[in-house]
FIVO-67951 format. One record per residue: y, x, z of N, C-alpha, C, O in turn; residue number from 1. Coordinates in steps of 0.2 Angstrom, whole numbers. Layout:
<nodes>
NODE      ny      nx      nz     cay     cax     caz      cy      cx      cz      oy      ox      oz     i
NODE       Y       X       Z       Y       X       Z       Y       X       Z       Y       X       Z   NUM
...
</nodes>
This chain:
<nodes>
NODE      ny      nx      nz     cay     cax     caz      cy      cx      cz      oy      ox      oz     i
NODE     452     294     512     456     296     509     458     306     512     455     309     516     1
NODE     462     307     508     463     317     511     471     316     516     477     315     515     2
NODE     467     316     521     470     314     528     478     321     530     483     320     533     3
NODE     474     329     526     479     334     530     484     336     528     485     333     522     4
NODE     488     340     529     496     343     529     494     350     524     489     353     524     5
NODE     500     350     522     497     357     515     495     363     519     490     365     515     6
NODE     495     366     524     494     371     528     486     371     528     482     375     525     7
NODE     483     364     532     477     363     534     472     362     527     466     363     526     8
NODE     477     359     522     473     360     515     470     367     513     464     368     512     9
NODE     477     371     513     475     378     511     469     380     516     464     382     513    10
NODE     470     381     522     463     381     527     457     379     523     453     384     521    11
NODE     457     371     522     450     370     520     447     370     513     441     370     511    12
NODE     452     372     509     450     372     502     449     380     500     446     382     495    13
NODE     451     384     504     451     392     502     443     395     501     441     397     496    14
NODE     440     393     506     434     394     504     429     392     499     423     394     497    15
NODE     431     386     497     428     384     490     429     389     485     424     392     483    16
NODE     436     390     483     438     395     478     437     404     482     440     408     478    17
NODE     435     406     486     433     411     490     425     412     490     422     417     491    18
NODE     422     406     487     413     408     486     415     411     480     412     416     480    19
NODE     419     411     473     419     410     467     422     419     468     418     424     466    20
NODE     427     420     471     429     428     472     425     432     474     422     436     471    21
NODE     423     430     479     419     436     484     412     436     479     409     441     480    22
NODE     409     431     473     404     434     470     404     438     466     400     440     463    23
NODE     410     440     465     413     446     460     413     450     464     409     455     463    24
NODE     417     451     468     419     456     472     413     462     478     411     467     478    25
NODE     411     456     481     406     460     485     401     462     479     398     467     481    26
NODE     400     461     474     396     463     468     397     470     467     392     474     466    27
NODE     404     470     466     405     476     459     404     482     462     404     487     459    28
NODE     403     482     468     400     491     470     393     492     470     391     497     472    29
NODE     390     487     467     382     487     468     380     488     458     374     489     457    30
NODE     384     487     453     384     488     448     381     496     445     376     495     442    31
NODE     382     500     446     379     506     444     373     505     448     369     506     443    32
NODE     369     504     454     366     504     455     359     499     453     353     499     453    33
NODE     363     493     451     358     487     446     355     489     438     350     487     434    34
NODE     359     495     437     360     496     432     354     503     431     351     504     426    35
NODE     353     507     436     347     509     439     342     505     439     338     506     435    36
NODE     342     501     444     335     498     446     332     493     443     326     491     444    37
NODE     338     490     437     335     486     431     332     489     427     326     487     425    38
NODE     334     496     424     331     502     420     336     501     413     334     504     408    39
NODE     343     497     413     346     494     408     352     498     405     352     504     405    40
NODE     355     495     403     360     499     399     368     496     403     368     492     407    41
NODE     374     499     401     379     497     405     382     490     401     386     486     405    42
NODE     381     489     396     384     483     393     380     478     395     383     472     395    43
NODE     373     478     396     370     474     399     371     470     407     370     464     408    44
NODE     373     476     411     376     475     417     382     472     416     384     467     420    45
NODE     387     474     411     391     471     410     392     462     408     396     458     409    46
NODE     387     463     405     385     453     404     384     450     411     388     445     412    47
NODE     380     453     415     383     449     420     388     446     424     387     440     427    48
NODE     394     450     423     400     447     424     402     443     420     402     438     422    49
NODE     403     444     414     403     439     408     402     433     408     405     428     407    50
NODE     393     433     410     391     427     409     394     421     416     394     415     416    51
NODE     395     426     420     397     422     427     405     420     426     405     414     426    52
NODE     409     422     425     416     421     420     414     416     415     418     411     416    53
NODE     410     415     411     409     409     406     408     404     409     412     399     409    54
NODE     401     404     411     399     398     414     403     396     420     402     390     421    55
NODE     406     399     424     411     396     429     417     393     426     421     390     429    56
NODE     419     396     420     426     393     418     423     388     414     424     382     415    57
NODE     419     389     408     417     381     403     412     377     407     411     372     404    58
NODE     409     378     412     405     371     416     412     368     420     410     364     423    59
NODE     418     369     420     422     366     424     422     358     418     422     352     419    60
NODE     423     361     412     423     355     405     420     348     408     422     342     407    61
NODE     414     350     411     408     344     412     410     343     418     410     337     419    62
NODE     412     348     424     410     346     431     417     343     435     417     340     440    63
NODE     423     343     431     428     341     431     429     334     431     431     331     436    64
NODE     428     330     423     427     325     421     420     321     427     421     315     429    65
NODE     415     324     428     412     321     434     416     320     441     416     315     444    66
NODE     419     324     442     425     324     450     427     317     449     426     312     453    67
NODE     432     316     441     435     312     440     431     304     440     433     299     442    68
NODE     425     304     438     422     297     441     418     297     448     420     293     451    69
NODE     413     301     451     410     302     455     413     303     463     410     302     468    70
NODE     419     304     463     423     308     466     424     316     468     419     319     466    71
NODE     427     318     471     427     327     473     422     329     478     419     335     478    72
NODE     421     324     481     416     327     488     408     327     485     404     330     488    73
NODE     407     322     480     400     324     479     399     329     475     395     334     477    74
NODE     403     329     470     403     336     466     403     345     471     400     350     470    75
NODE     408     343     476     409     348     480     402     351     484     401     356     486    76
NODE     397     344     484     392     345     489     387     348     484     384     353     486    77
NODE     385     345     477     382     347     472     383     354     471     378     358     469    78
NODE     389     356     471     390     362     467     388     368     474     386     373     472    79
NODE     388     367     480     387     371     485     378     372     484     376     378     484    80
NODE     377     367     484     369     368     484     367     371     478     362     374     479    81
NODE     369     370     473     367     375     467     368     382     468     364     387     467    82
NODE     375     383     470     379     390     474     372     393     479     371     399     477    83
NODE     370     390     483     365     392     488     358     394     485     355     399     487    84
NODE     356     390     481     349     393     478     350     398     470     346     402     467    85
NODE     356     398     469     357     402     462     357     410     467     355     415     465    86
NODE     362     408     473     362     415     475     357     420     478     356     426     477    87
NODE     354     414     482     347     416     484     342     418     478     339     423     479    88
NODE     341     415     473     336     417     467     340     422     464     336     425     459    89
NODE     345     425     464     346     433     461     345     437     464     345     442     461    90
NODE     343     437     473     342     443     477     334     443     474     331     449     475    91
NODE     331     439     472     322     440     470     322     441     465     316     441     463    92
NODE     327     443     459     324     444     452     321     450     453     321     455     458    93
NODE     318     449     445     315     459     445     317     461     439     317     467     438    94
NODE     318     457     432     322     461     428     328     457     427     330     452     431    95
NODE     332     459     420     338     458     421     339     451     417     345     449     416    96
NODE     335     449     414     334     442     411     334     439     416     339     437     418    97
NODE     330     437     418     328     433     425     335     432     428     338     427     429    98
NODE     337     438     431     344     438     436     350     435     432     354     431     435    99
NODE     350     436     425     355     432     421     355     426     420     361     424     420   100
NODE     349     421     420     347     416     422     349     413     427     354     409     427   101
NODE     347     416     435     351     415     441     357     414     442     359     409     446   102
NODE     362     421     438     368     422     438     371     414     438     375     411     441   103
NODE     368     414     431     372     406     427     373     400     432     378     397     433   104
NODE     366     400     435     366     396     440     370     394     446     373     389     448   105
NODE     371     401     448     375     402     454     381     402     452     385     403     457   106
NODE     386     401     445     391     403     442     393     394     442     398     390     444   107
NODE     389     392     439     390     383     439     390     381     445     394     376     445   108
NODE     389     383     452     390     379     458     397     384     460     401     382     464   109
NODE     398     390     458     407     392     461     412     387     455     418     386     455   110
NODE     407     385     448     412     382     445     416     375     447     422     374     447   111
NODE     411     371     449     410     364     453     417     366     460     423     363     461   112
NODE     414     370     465     416     371     471     426     373     468     430     371     471   113
NODE     426     378     462     435     377     461     439     373     457     445     374     457   114
NODE     436     368     453     438     365     450     438     357     455     441     351     454   115
NODE     434     358     459     437     353     464     441     353     471     443     348     474   116
NODE     441     358     472     448     362     475     456     360     473     461     358     476   117
NODE     456     363     464     460     361     464     462     355     462     468     353     463   118
NODE     457     352     460     458     344     459     460     340     464     463     335     463   119
NODE     458     342     469     461     339     477     467     339     479     471     335     481   120
NODE     468     347     477     476     347     477     482     343     473     488     341     474   121
NODE     478     342     467     482     339     461     482     330     463     486     326     463   122
NODE     475     329     465     476     320     469     484     320     474     488     316     475   123
NODE     483     325     477     487     323     484     495     326     484     499     325     488   124
NODE     495     331     480     502     333     479     505     334     471     501     333     466   125
NODE     511     335     472     513     338     463     520     339     467     523     339     472   126
NODE     523     342     458     527     347     459     528     354     463     526     359     460   127
NODE     532     356     468     533     361     470     530     362     477     529     367     480   128
NODE     528     355     479     521     355     484     515     359     482     513     364     485   129
NODE     513     357     476     508     359     473     508     367     472     504     370     474   130
NODE     513     369     468     514     375     465     513     378     474     509     382     474   131
NODE     516     377     479     515     381     484     508     380     487     506     385     489   132
NODE     506     376     487     499     377     489     493     380     484     487     381     486   133
NODE     495     381     478     493     384     472     493     392     474     488     397     474   134
NODE     499     393     475     501     399     478     498     403     483     497     409     483   135
NODE     496     397     488     494     399     496     487     400     494     485     405     495   136
NODE     483     397     491     475     399     489     475     403     485     471     407     485   137
NODE     480     404     481     477     411     476     479     418     483     476     423     484   138
NODE     485     417     487     484     423     492     477     424     497     474     429     499   139
NODE     477     417     497     468     418     503     464     420     500     459     423     502   140
NODE     465     419     491     461     424     487     459     431     487     454     434     487   141
NODE     464     432     486     467     440     487     467     443     493     469     449     494   142
NODE     463     440     500     458     446     504     450     447     501     445     451     503   143
NODE     450     444     496     443     446     493     443     452     490     439     456     493   144
NODE     445     454     486     447     461     484     447     466     488     444     472     487   145
NODE     451     463     493     451     468     500     444     470     503     441     475     504   146
NODE     442     463     504     435     463     511     429     462     505     424     466     507   147
NODE     428     460     500     422     461     496     420     466     494     414     467     493   148
NODE     424     472     491     422     478     490     419     480     497     414     484     497   149
NODE     422     479     503     421     484     509     414     481     512     410     484     516   150
NODE     412     475     510     407     472     512     402     476     505     397     480     507   151
NODE     402     475     501     398     476     495     396     484     496     390     485     497   152
NODE     401     489     497     397     497     499     396     496     506     394     502     507   153
NODE     397     494     511     393     493     516     384     491     517     380     493     521   154
NODE     385     488     511     377     484     511     373     491     508     368     493     510   155
NODE     379     492     502     373     496     496     372     503     498     367     507     496   156
NODE     377     505     502     375     510     510     369     510     511     364     514     510   157
NODE     368     505     514     363     505     520     357     498     518     353     496     522   158
NODE     356     497     512     353     492     511     352     491     501     357     491     498   159
NODE     347     489     499     347     488     493     352     483     489     355     478     491   160
NODE     352     484     482     357     479     480     358     473     479     363     469     478   161
NODE     352     472     482     349     463     483     353     460     489     354     454     489   162
NODE     355     465     494     359     462     498     364     458     498     364     454     501   163
NODE     367     460     494     374     457     490     373     449     489     378     445     489   164
NODE     366     448     489     365     443     487     363     438     491     363     432     491   165
NODE     361     441     496     358     438     505     364     435     506     364     429     508   166
NODE     370     440     507     377     439     510     379     433     504     380     427     507   167
NODE     379     433     499     383     425     495     379     420     496     381     415     495   168
NODE     371     421     499     368     414     501     371     413     506     373     407     506   169
NODE     373     417     512     373     413     519     382     411     518     384     406     521   170
NODE     386     414     514     393     411     514     394     404     510     398     400     510   171
NODE     388     404     506     388     396     503     386     394     507     389     388     507   172
NODE     381     395     512     378     389     517     386     388     523     388     383     526   173
NODE     388     394     523     394     393     528     398     386     526     399     381     529   174
NODE     401     389     519     405     385     513     402     376     516     405     372     519   175
NODE     398     375     513     393     369     514     394     364     520     396     358     519   176
NODE     393     369     528     395     367     533     402     365     536     403     361     540   177
NODE     409     368     530     413     367     533     417     361     530     423     359     532   178
NODE     412     359     524     415     353     521     411     348     524     413     343     523   179
NODE     404     348     527     403     345     529     406     341     535     406     335     536   180
NODE     409     346     540     413     346     546     422     342     543     424     337     546   181
NODE     425     345     539     430     343     537     433     339     531     438     337     530   182
NODE     428     340     526     429     337     520     430     330     520     428     326     525   183
NODE     434     328     516     437     319     514     437     319     507     439     324     503   184
NODE     435     313     505     437     311     499     442     311     498     446     307     501   185
NODE     446     315     492     453     315     489     456     310     484     462     309     483   186
NODE     449     306     480     452     301     475     450     296     476     445     295     480   187
NODE     454     291     473     452     285     479     447     281     473     447     285     468   188
NODE     444     276     472     438     272     468     442     269     463     440     268     457   189
NODE     449     266     465     451     263     461     455     268     454     457     265     449   190
NODE     456     275     455     457     280     452     453     284     449     455     290     447   191
NODE     446     282     447     440     285     445     440     284     439     445     280     437   192
NODE     437     287     435     436     286     427     429     288     425     426     293     425   193
NODE     428     284     423     418     285     419     419     291     413     423     291     409   194
NODE     413     295     417     414     300     412     410     298     405     404     298     406   195
NODE     412     297     400     410     297     394     414     302     388     419     305     388   196
NODE     410     302     383     414     303     377     421     306     377     424     311     376   197
NODE     423     300     379     431     302     379     435     307     380     441     309     379   198
NODE     429     309     386     434     316     391     435     322     385     438     327     386   199
NODE     430     320     380     433     325     374     439     325     371     442     330     369   200
NODE     442     317     370     445     318     367     451     318     371     456     317     368   201
NODE     451     319     378     457     320     383     458     328     382     464     330     381   202
NODE     452     332     381     455     338     381     458     340     374     462     345     374   203
NODE     456     336     369     460     337     363     469     337     364     473     340     362   204
NODE     469     331     369     474     329     370     479     334     374     485     335     373   205
NODE     476     336     379     477     342     383     480     349     378     485     352     377   206
NODE     475     349     375     474     355     370     480     355     365     482     361     364   207
NODE     484     351     363     490     347     358     496     349     362     501     349     359   208
NODE     495     351     368     502     351     372     505     360     373     502     365     375   209
NODE     511     358     371     513     366     370     515     369     377     513     374     378   210
NODE     518     363     383     519     365     388     512     366     393     512     369     399   211
NODE     508     364     390     499     366     395     498     373     391     497     377     396   212
NODE     499     376     386     499     383     383     503     388     386     501     394     388   213
NODE     508     384     386     514     392     389     513     392     397     515     397     401   214
NODE     510     387     400     505     390     406     500     392     408     500     396     413   215
NODE     496     390     404     489     392     404     489     400     400     485     403     404   216
NODE     491     402     395     490     407     391     493     414     398     490     419     398   217
NODE     498     413     401     499     418     405     494     419     409     493     424     409   218
NODE     490     413     412     488     415     420     481     418     414     477     421     416   219
NODE     480     416     407     474     420     405     475     427     406     472     431     410   220
NODE     481     430     402     484     436     403     481     440     408     478     446     407   221
NODE     483     437     416     483     439     420     476     440     423     474     445     424   222
NODE     472     433     424     466     434     424     460     440     419     455     443     421   223
NODE     462     439     414     459     444     408     458     452     410     453     455     410   224
NODE     466     453     415     468     459     416     463     459     422     459     463     421   225
NODE     464     456     427     459     457     432     451     458     431     447     460     435   226
NODE     450     456     426     444     456     424     440     461     422     435     463     425   227
NODE     444     463     417     443     471     416     447     477     419     448     482     416   228
NODE     450     477     426     451     480     429     445     483     435     442     489     436   229
NODE     444     474     437     437     476     441     430     477     437     426     479     441   230
NODE     427     476     430     423     477     428     423     486     426     418     489     425   231
NODE     428     488     426     431     494     424     430     502     429     430     508     428   232
NODE     431     496     435     432     502     442     428     505     442     429     511     440   233
NODE     421     504     445     415     506     446     415     511     440     415     517     442   234
NODE     414     510     434     414     515     430     419     522     431     417     528     432   235
NODE     424     521     431     430     525     433     431     528     439     434     533     439   236
NODE     429     526     444     427     530     449     421     536     449     421     541     453   237
NODE     417     532     444     410     539     445     414     544     439     413     550     439   238
NODE     418     541     433     419     547     430     425     553     432     426     558     429   239
NODE     427     550     438     431     554     441     428     558     446     431     563     449   240
NODE     420     556     448     417     559     452     418     557     459     414     561     463   241
NODE     421     553     461     424     550     469     419     547     472     415     545     468   242
NODE     418     546     478     413     543     482     415     534     480     420     532     477   243
NODE     410     532     481     410     523     482     415     520     485     418     515     483   244
NODE     415     523     491     422     520     495     427     520     492     431     515     494   245
NODE     429     524     488     435     524     482     436     517     477     441     517     474   246
NODE     431     511     478     431     508     474     434     502     479     438     497     478   247
NODE     431     503     486     434     499     492     443     499     490     446     494     489   248
NODE     446     506     491     453     506     492     455     504     486     461     502     486   249
NODE     453     504     480     456     503     474     456     495     473     461     492     472   250
NODE     450     492     474     450     484     475     455     483     480     460     478     479   251
NODE     455     485     486     460     483     491     465     483     491     468     479     495   252
NODE     469     489     485     475     489     485     477     484     478     482     481     477   253
NODE     471     485     474     475     477     469     475     470     475     480     469     478   254
NODE     470     469     475     470     465     480     476     463     485     478     458     485   255
NODE     477     467     488     484     469     494     489     465     490     491     459     492   256
NODE     491     468     484     497     466     478     495     459     475     501     456     475   257
NODE     491     456     474     488     450     472     491     445     479     495     441     479   258
NODE     489     448     486     491     443     489     499     442     491     501     437     494   259
NODE     501     448     489     509     447     492     513     445     487     519     443     488   260
NODE     511     444     480     513     439     475     512     433     477     516     429     477   261
NODE     504     432     479     504     425     477     508     421     484     508     414     485   262
NODE     510     425     488     515     421     493     522     422     492     527     418     493   263
NODE     522     429     490     531     428     485     531     423     481     536     419     481   264
NODE     525     421     476     524     415     471     526     407     472     526     403     468   265
NODE     527     407     479     527     401     481     536     399     481     540     395     478   266
NODE     537     405     486     546     404     488     550     405     481     555     403     480   267
NODE     544     410     477     550     411     471     550     405     466     554     403     463   268
NODE     545     403     466     544     395     462     548     390     465     551     386     462   269
NODE     550     389     472     555     385     475     561     388     471     564     384     467   270
NODE     563     394     472     570     395     469     572     397     463     578     398     462   271
NODE     567     399     457     568     399     451     565     394     447     567     393     441   272
NODE     561     390     449     556     386     447     550     388     443     550     393     441   273
NODE     545     383     442     537     386     439     539     392     432     538     398     433   274
NODE     542     388     427     544     391     421     544     399     421     541     403     419   275
NODE     550     399     427     554     406     426     549     410     430     546     415     427   276
NODE     549     408     434     540     410     439     535     414     433     533     420     433   277
NODE     533     411     430     530     413     425     529     416     420     523     418     417   278
NODE     537     417     417     540     422     414     539     429     418     536     434     416   279
NODE     543     428     425     544     436     427     535     439     427     535     445     427   280
NODE     529     435     428     524     436     430     520     440     424     516     445     424   281
NODE     522     436     416     520     439     411     524     446     410     522     452     408   282
NODE     530     446     411     534     453     410     531     457     413     529     462     410   283
NODE     529     456     422     526     462     423     519     466     422     519     472     424   284
NODE     516     462     420     507     462     415     510     466     411     507     471     411   285
NODE     515     465     406     514     470     400     518     474     403     518     479     399   286
NODE     525     476     409     524     481     409     519     485     412     519     491     409   287
NODE     517     486     416     509     487     420     507     490     413     509     495     414   288
NODE     505     489     408     502     491     403     504     496     400     500     501     399   289
NODE     512     495     398     515     501     395     515     506     398     514     511     395   290
NODE     515     505     405     516     511     410     508     514     410     508     520     412   291
NODE     503     511     409     496     512     409     496     519     402     496     525     403   292
NODE     497     515     397     497     522     392     502     527     394     499     532     394   293
NODE     509     527     395     511     531     396     509     539     401     509     545     401   294
NODE     507     534     408     505     539     415     498     544     409     498     550     410   295
NODE     494     540     405     486     543     402     490     547     397     486     551     395   296
NODE     495     547     394     496     553     388     499     558     392     499     564     389   297
NODE     502     557     399     504     564     401     500     565     406     501     571     407   298
NODE     496     563     411     493     567     413     483     565     412     479     567     415   299
NODE     483     560     409     476     560     407     474     555     413     478     552     416   300
NODE     467     555     414     466     548     419     464     552     425     459     555     427   301
NODE     468     550     428     468     551     435     468     544     441     468     538     439   302
NODE     467     545     448     466     538     454     472     535     452     472     529     450   303
NODE     477     538     454     484     535     456     486     533     448     489     527     446   304
NODE     485     538     444     488     535     435     483     530     434     486     525     431   305
NODE     478     529     436     476     521     433     476     516     437     475     510     434   306
NODE     476     517     444     477     511     447     483     512     451     483     510     457   307
NODE     487     515     450     496     514     453     498     508     448     499     503     451   308
NODE     498     507     442     500     503     438     497     498     439     501     493     438   309
NODE     492     496     439     488     491     440     491     486     445     491     480     444   310
NODE     494     489     451     496     485     457     503     481     454     505     476     457   311
NODE     506     483     449     512     479     446     509     474     442     514     470     440   312
NODE     503     472     439     499     469     435     496     463     440     495     457     439   313
NODE     495     465     444     491     462     450     497     457     454     497     451     454   314
NODE     502     459     456     507     456     457     509     450     451     512     444     452   315
NODE     508     452     445     510     449     441     506     443     440     508     438     438   316
NODE     501     444     440     496     438     439     496     434     445     493     429     445   317
NODE     498     436     451     497     433     456     503     425     454     503     419     456   318
NODE     509     427     450     515     422     449     511     419     445     510     413     446   319
NODE     507     423     438     505     419     432     500     413     435     500     407     433   320
NODE     497     415     438     491     410     442     492     405     445     489     400     444   321
NODE     497     405     451     501     401     454     505     396     451     505     390     452   322
NODE     510     400     447     515     395     445     511     392     439     513     386     437   323
NODE     506     395     435     505     394     428     501     387     430     502     382     427   324
NODE     495     387     435     492     381     437     495     375     438     493     370     436   325
NODE     501     375     441     504     370     445     509     367     437     511     361     435   326
NODE     510     372     434     515     368     428     510     367     422     512     364     417   327
NODE     503     370     422     500     366     416     497     359     418     496     355     414   328
NODE     495     360     424     492     352     427     499     346     428     497     340     428   329
NODE     505     349     428     510     344     429     509     336     426     509     331     429   330
NODE     509     339     419     511     333     413     504     328     413     504     323     410   331
NODE     498     331     419     492     325     417     490     321     423     485     320     425   332
NODE     495     318     425     493     315     430     487     308     431     485     306     436   333
NODE     487     306     423     482     302     422     476     303     423     473     298     424   334
NODE     473     310     421     466     313     421     468     321     423     468     325     419   335
NODE     469     321     430     469     328     434     464     331     434     465     337     433   336
NODE     456     328     434     450     332     435     450     336     426     449     342     425   337
NODE     452     331     422     450     334     415     454     341     414     453     347     412   338
NODE     461     338     416     466     347     417     464     350     419     462     354     415   339
NODE     463     351     425     462     355     431     455     359     426     455     364     423   340
NODE     449     354     425     444     357     421     447     362     415     445     368     416   341
NODE     451     360     409     451     363     406     456     370     407     455     375     405   342
NODE     461     369     411     464     376     412     460     381     417     462     387     418   343
NODE     454     379     421     452     383     424     447     387     419     446     394     419   344
NODE     443     382     414     438     386     408     441     390     403     438     394     400   345
NODE     449     389     402     452     393     397     453     400     401     450     405     399   346
NODE     456     399     407     459     404     413     453     408     415     455     413     417   347
NODE     448     407     415     440     410     419     436     411     412     433     417     412   348
NODE     436     406     407     431     408     401     433     413     396     430     417     393   349
NODE     441     411     394     442     416     391     445     423     393     445     428     390   350
NODE     447     423     399     447     430     403     440     433     402     440     439     400   351
NODE     434     430     403     427     432     401     426     436     393     422     440     392   352
NODE     429     432     390     427     433     382     433     439     381     431     445     379   353
NODE     439     440     383     443     444     382     442     452     385     443     457     383   354
NODE     440     449     391     436     454     396     431     458     395     431     463     398   355
NODE     426     456     390     421     458     387     421     461     382     417     466     380   356
NODE     427     460     377     430     463     373     431     469     373     430     473     369   357
NODE     434     470     379     436     476     381     432     482     384     433     488     383   358
NODE     427     478     388     422     482     389     417     486     384     415     492     385   359
NODE     415     483     380     414     486     373     415     492     373     411     496     374   360
NODE     424     495     372     424     502     372     420     506     380     418     503     385   361
NODE     421     513     377     419     519     381     423     516     388     429     514     386   362
NODE     422     516     395     426     515     400     428     523     404     428     526     410   363
NODE     429     525     399     434     534     405     441     533     401     441     538     398   364
NODE     445     529     400     450     528     399     455     523     401     453     518     403   365
NODE     462     525     400     465     520     404     465     512     398     466     506     399   366
NODE     464     517     391     467     512     385     463     502     384     465     498     381   367
NODE     457     503     387     454     496     386     457     492     391     457     486     390   368
NODE     460     494     396     464     489     401     471     489     398     472     484     396   369
NODE     475     495     397     480     492     394     481     490     389     487     487     387   370
NODE     477     490     385     478     485     378     478     479     378     480     475     374   371
NODE     472     477     386     472     468     386     478     466     392     478     461     395   372
NODE     481     470     392     487     469     396     493     465     393     495     459     394   373
NODE     495     472     388     498     472     383     500     465     376     504     462     374   374
NODE     492     467     374     491     461     369     492     455     372     496     451     370   375
NODE     488     453     377     486     446     380     495     444     383     498     439     381   376
NODE     499     448     387     505     445     389     510     445     382     515     442     383   377
NODE     510     448     376     515     447     371     511     442     369     516     438     367   378
NODE     506     440     368     502     433     366     508     428     369     512     424     366   379
NODE     508     428     376     510     424     380     517     423     380     520     418     380   380
NODE     520     429     379     526     429     377     528     424     373     530     419     375   381
NODE     527     425     367     525     423     359     526     416     362     532     415     362   382
NODE     521     410     365     518     405     367     525     402     371     527     397     369   383
NODE     528     408     377     533     405     379     540     405     376     545     401     377   384
NODE     540     409     372     546     410     366     546     402     363     551     398     365   385
NODE     541     399     360     541     394     354     542     388     360     544     382     358   386
NODE     540     388     367     541     384     372     549     382     372     552     376     372   387
NODE     551     387     374     559     386     376     563     385     370     569     382     372   388
NODE     561     385     364     564     382     356     563     376     357     568     372     357   389
NODE     557     376     359     555     365     356     562     360     362     565     356     361   390
NODE     560     366     369     564     361     374     573     363     371     575     357     371   391
NODE     577     367     369     582     366     367     583     362     359     588     360     356   392
NODE     577     361     357     579     357     351     579     348     355     583     343     354   393
NODE     573     348     358     574     341     363     579     340     365     582     335     364   394
NODE     584     345     369     591     345     372     595     341     367     597     335     367   395
NODE     595     347     361     601     344     356     599     338     350     603     336     346   396
</nodes>
């Protein structure tokens, strides 16, 4: 069984979800180059991001329950293999259609790695301890927007676009080696549940929970804002006529804010609790969207005017993601794999859909990103209000 203390757990599990993050962040600087090399449109290139998010999200609905039946370690191994093969084949793609197929395979591997990591935490810890670990995992993930674009810009400066996928292949192999040496099973045989069609009934039960939605929707608000920001950044930089290295600094600022927010989230959760921490994060995302519109109206599109307010949003996203995962999964100890899968599916798959809608607009202003933040945070606050009302009625 899982023998490690919380800090060691974070170090071992971080590469599993780090692979997912770097598969996005290393790849972002090469988007304009891919558009030219594949002779395709901006919307087709954006689809490669959406497909990754969508498959990585909703793939967890199957992979999570499979890990409930066969254990976390077997799913991690299978997922690492898919990630390695998918990344390698992406680098060899000659057309955008073929690339999309292999990108989906890579995403399925990333989905299994991510859902298994969160399920291992849920198997082993609960309450504030789990919230603390989730926050630290998110903090480790925050290195990706700092490190990923740096690697991506360096690769695209000296090598063709597909060198990014050579890097991801090596990363996936390294992750598999870490699991080979330190990976342990966290789910006992006695607690395993056979995979059958009843899993969809479990999703139905989870979906009926107002508690689940009051934590999941704010997490979606945060990640969809991240999705829109990262999707837009290469085009905003191009619109402003700035060098590619600007992408690195912009992602780095967002990642640093997310990292600080993730570590603050751990201590903030200890003091305020999971629910209040989620509310604070949601308000920060809303505030960022409002500031984006005000600044754009006053100064037009500028580097500081666009990315400055986003630092507030990414800090809030760290709060809603860390506390949201803990709060959403806490009531479902009987089937943590299914709960983790549904949370991940909605967080990533929902963000993919929302981010794709925002990307349909011309990416030369702050409006698509600002409206994504405002609309999603307002929906989140609405469901939080209903949750609070339900709690008051229960007490009375």
